[in-house]
C-alpha positions in Angstrom: 216.3 98.9 139.4 219.5 100.0 137.2 222.5 101.7 139.4 224.5 101.8 136.4 225.8 105.2 135.5 225.0 106.4 132.0 226.0 109.5 130.1 223.0 111.9 131.0 223.6 114.2 127.9 225.6 115.0 124.9 228.7 116.5 126.6 228.9 113.2 129.0 228.8 110.8 126.0 231.5 113.0 124.6 233.4 113.1 127.4 233.4 109.3 127.8 234.3 108.6 124.1 237.2 111.5 124.7 238.6 109.4 127.9 238.2 105.9 125.8 240.2 107.7 122.9 242.9 109.0 125.2 241.4 112.4 123.8 242.3 114.9 126.4 242.0 117.7 124.3 238.7 117.3 123.3 237.5 116.3 127.0 238.9 120.0 128.1 237.2 121.6 125.1 233.8 120.2 126.5 234.5 120.8 129.9 235.5 124.5 129.0 231.8 125.1 127.6 229.4 122.9 129.3 227.1 124.0 132.3 228.7 122.7 135.5 226.9 121.9 139.0 228.6 122.7 142.1 227.4 120.6 145.4 226.9 122.6 148.4 229.2 122.4 151.1 228.3 120.3 153.5 227.5 121.2 157.5 229.6 120.6 160.1 229.1 117.0 161.1 227.3 116.2 157.8 228.1 112.9 156.1 230.8 113.4 153.1 232.6 111.1 151.0 236.0 110.0 152.6 237.4 109.3 149.2 237.1 113.3 148.6 238.3 116.4 149.8 235.7 118.7 151.1 234.1 121.0 148.6 235.5 124.1 150.2 239.0 126.1 150.5 241.1 125.2 147.5 239.2 122.4 146.3 236.3 122.8 143.5 234.2 119.7 143.2 232.0 119.7 139.8 229.6 117.7 137.7 228.2 117.6 134.2 224.9 117.2 134.9 222.2 117.0 137.7 222.1 113.5 137.4 225.7 112.4 137.4 225.8 114.5 140.8 222.8 112.7 142.2 224.3 109.5 141.1 227.4 110.5 143.2 226.4 112.4 146.0 222.7 111.8 146.0 222.6 110.6 149.5 224.9 113.3 150.8 224.3 116.5 148.9 220.6 117.9 148.0 221.3 121.2 146.6 223.7 122.6 144.2 224.2 125.9 142.0 225.1 125.7 138.3 228.3 127.6 137.0 230.8 127.5 134.2 234.4 127.2 134.0 234.3 130.6 132.9 232.3 131.6 136.3 234.6 129.2 138.3 237.6 131.6 137.2 236.0 134.9 138.4 235.9 133.4 141.9 238.7 130.8 142.4 242.2 131.2 141.6 243.6 129.5 139.1 245.6 127.0 141.3 242.1 125.9 142.6 241.8 122.0 142.5 239.1 121.1 140.2 237.8 117.1 141.0 235.4 116.7 138.0 232.7 114.0 137.9 234.4 112.0 141.0 233.2 108.5 141.5 231.8 107.9 137.7 233.5 107.0 134.7 234.5 110.6 133.2 235.9 111.8 136.3 239.1 113.6 136.4 241.3 115.8 138.3 243.1 119.0 137.3 244.2 122.6 138.3 241.4 125.2 137.2 243.8 127.1 135.4 244.8 124.2 133.4 241.7 123.5 131.4 242.6 126.2 128.9 245.9 124.5 128.1 244.3 120.9 128.1 241.7 122.4 125.3 244.6 123.7 123.5 246.5 120.4 123.9 249.4 121.6 125.5 248.6 119.1 128.9 247.1 115.7 129.6 244.5 114.9 132.0 245.2 112.7 135.3 242.0 110.6 135.9 240.2 111.0 139.0 240.4 107.2 140.2 244.5 107.9 139.7 244.5 110.7 142.3 241.7 108.9 144.7 244.3 105.9 144.7 247.2 107.7 145.6 245.4 109.6 148.4 244.7 106.0 150.1 247.8 105.1 149.8 249.1 107.7 151.3 246.6 107.6 154.2 247.7 103.9 154.5 251.5 104.7 154.4 250.9 107.8 157.2 248.8 105.0 159.6 252.0 102.4 159.0 254.6 105.0 160.0 252.5 106.1 162.7 252.1 102.7 164.3 255.9 101.6 163.8 257.1 105.2 165.5 255.0 104.6 168.2 255.7 101.3 168.9 259.3 101.6 168.2 259.1 99.0 165.2 261.8 98.5 162.9 260.2 99.0 159.6 262.9 96.5 157.5 262.4 94.0 160.2 259.0 94.4 160.1 258.7 93.9 156.5 261.2 91.0 156.6 258.7 88.7 158.9 257.6 85.4 157.6 254.7 83.2 158.9 255.3 81.3 161.4 251.8 79.3 161.4 249.1 78.3 159.2 247.0 81.4 160.0 249.9 83.8 159.0 250.6 81.4 155.7 246.9 82.0 154.8 246.9 85.9 155.3 250.1 86.2 153.3 248.2 84.5 150.5 245.5 86.3 150.4 247.3 89.6 150.8 249.5 88.3 147.8 246.1 87.6 145.8 244.5 90.5 147.0 241.6 88.4 148.3 240.1 90.6 150.9 237.6 88.1 151.7 239.8 85.3 152.1 241.9 87.7 154.7 238.9 88.1 156.9 237.8 84.7 156.8 241.0 83.2 158.0 240.8 86.0 160.7 237.0 85.4 162.0 237.6 81.9 163.8 241.3 83.2 165.1 242.5 84.4 167.8 244.8 87.5 167.7 246.9 89.4 169.9 246.0 92.7 171.2 248.5 95.0 172.8 247.1 96.6 176.1 247.5 100.0 178.0 248.6 98.0 181.0 248.5 94.2 182.2 245.2 92.2 181.8 244.7 89.5 184.2 241.6 88.4 182.5 241.3 88.5 178.8 237.3 88.0 179.0 237.5 91.3 180.3 236.9 92.8 176.6 233.4 91.3 177.0 232.5 93.8 179.5 234.0 97.1 177.9 236.8 97.4 180.3 239.7 96.3 178.5 242.7 98.7 178.5 243.0 99.2 174.9 246.3 100.4 173.5 245.3 103.2 171.4 248.0 105.3 169.2 247.8 108.7 167.3 245.7 111.3 168.4 242.2 112.5 168.9 241.3 113.2 165.5 242.8 109.8 164.3 243.1 107.1 167.0 244.8 104.0 165.7 244.3 100.3 167.6 247.4 97.9 166.5 246.1 94.5 166.3 248.5 91.2 165.7 248.2 87.8 164.3 250.7 86.3 166.9 253.0 87.4 169.7 256.0 87.0 167.6 254.9 89.4 165.1 254.2 91.8 168.0 257.5 91.3 169.5 259.2 92.5 166.3 257.0 95.5 165.7 256.5 96.5 169.4 260.0 95.1 171.2 260.0 95.4 174.8 257.5 93.1 176.3 254.2 95.4 176.3 251.4 94.2 178.3 249.1 92.2 175.6 245.9 89.7 175.9 245.0 86.9 173.2 241.5 87.5 172.2 239.4 86.0 169.4 239.5 88.5 166.6 235.7 88.2 166.7 235.4 89.3 170.1 237.8 92.6 168.6 235.2 93.3 166.3 232.0 93.0 168.5 233.8 95.3 171.4 235.6 97.6 168.9 236.1 101.0 171.0 234.6 103.3 168.2 233.9 103.9 164.7 236.4 106.5 164.6 239.1 104.2 165.7 241.4 102.6 163.1 242.1 99.1 163.1 245.7 98.3 162.0 246.4 94.8 161.7 250.3 93.8 161.5 251.6 96.8 160.7 254.4 96.9 158.2 254.4 93.2 157.3 253.4 91.1 154.3 250.2 90.4 156.2 248.9 93.9 156.9 245.2 95.2 157.1 244.3 98.4 157.9 240.3 99.3 158.3 238.3 102.1 159.0 236.0 102.0 162.2 233.2 102.8 160.4 233.8 99.4 158.8 233.8 97.5 161.7 230.1 97.3 162.3 229.4 96.4 158.6 231.9 93.6 159.0 230.4 92.5 162.3 226.9 92.4 160.1 228.2 90.5 157.2 229.4 87.9 159.4 225.9 87.8 161.4 224.4 87.5 158.2 226.7 84.6 157.0 226.2 82.9 160.0 222.3 82.8 159.7 222.6 81.6 156.3 224.9 79.1 157.3 228.0 80.4 155.3 231.5 80.3 155.9 231.8 82.6 159.1 234.0 80.4 160.9 237.3 81.0 159.5 237.6 78.2 156.9 237.8 79.1 153.2 235.1 80.8 151.1 234.4 82.3 147.7 235.9 85.7 148.3 236.3 88.5 145.9 239.3 90.6 145.2 239.3 93.7 147.0 238.5 96.6 145.2 236.2 94.7 143.0 
């Protein structure tokens, strides 16, 4: 089966050509006249892509074909309504944030009232992937700030930390090469240091569900800090707080919940932040690699650059 996106109509073919030619005016002219498909707002608790704002309030998400909507949101949305830019302007203010074709190569992000200016050549488009990247960067920055603040860490001292062992050298190199696989492969067979809410006489307690996790943030965004060494922990969280050394694999296998963000070596050159929902997927991938005789023991493997 071919999962590659392709234009579903002449409008989308024209939009793709316009973006390839950096022709914002032509893109907006096509958008202004095209039929648009607005996905239904999900019910509370229903899944929704974390990279997209909810289609409610000041955000309006539209697609230029039913096929593109299904390609991007088929597993999440099963109903939509048809409208046009003129129809949207009848019910939404001009300052409404319009997300057009998110997740596909003809996606853009703009303000509803700007469509006319774009069509007349008075403004330029912002590709939606640039906005999504900025949103991710903002979230990561906020998680880092929160962790350093709650642990009383010095951001400059954390950023200046240098690797003190082979593991940290491998982690730093993986970050510099944007090699997510190499980063995780280095960690899988290694021990890490977990801050704890109270002293931990026996680190094996992590296997029984009784580990006193040090959880930062709030109920909406709980964050669990993890460190590659006690030296890194002592810089990021000075004061000699309780901690335990356990295997990284045990951390993953006994993760406190999919709503808990994993923040590894925050603020350092060896930093990694993962949403808790990625942890079960990571455990499954490790199990599959081990069953296939793959590199699940922390040795180097053939990694792909993150974001690929």
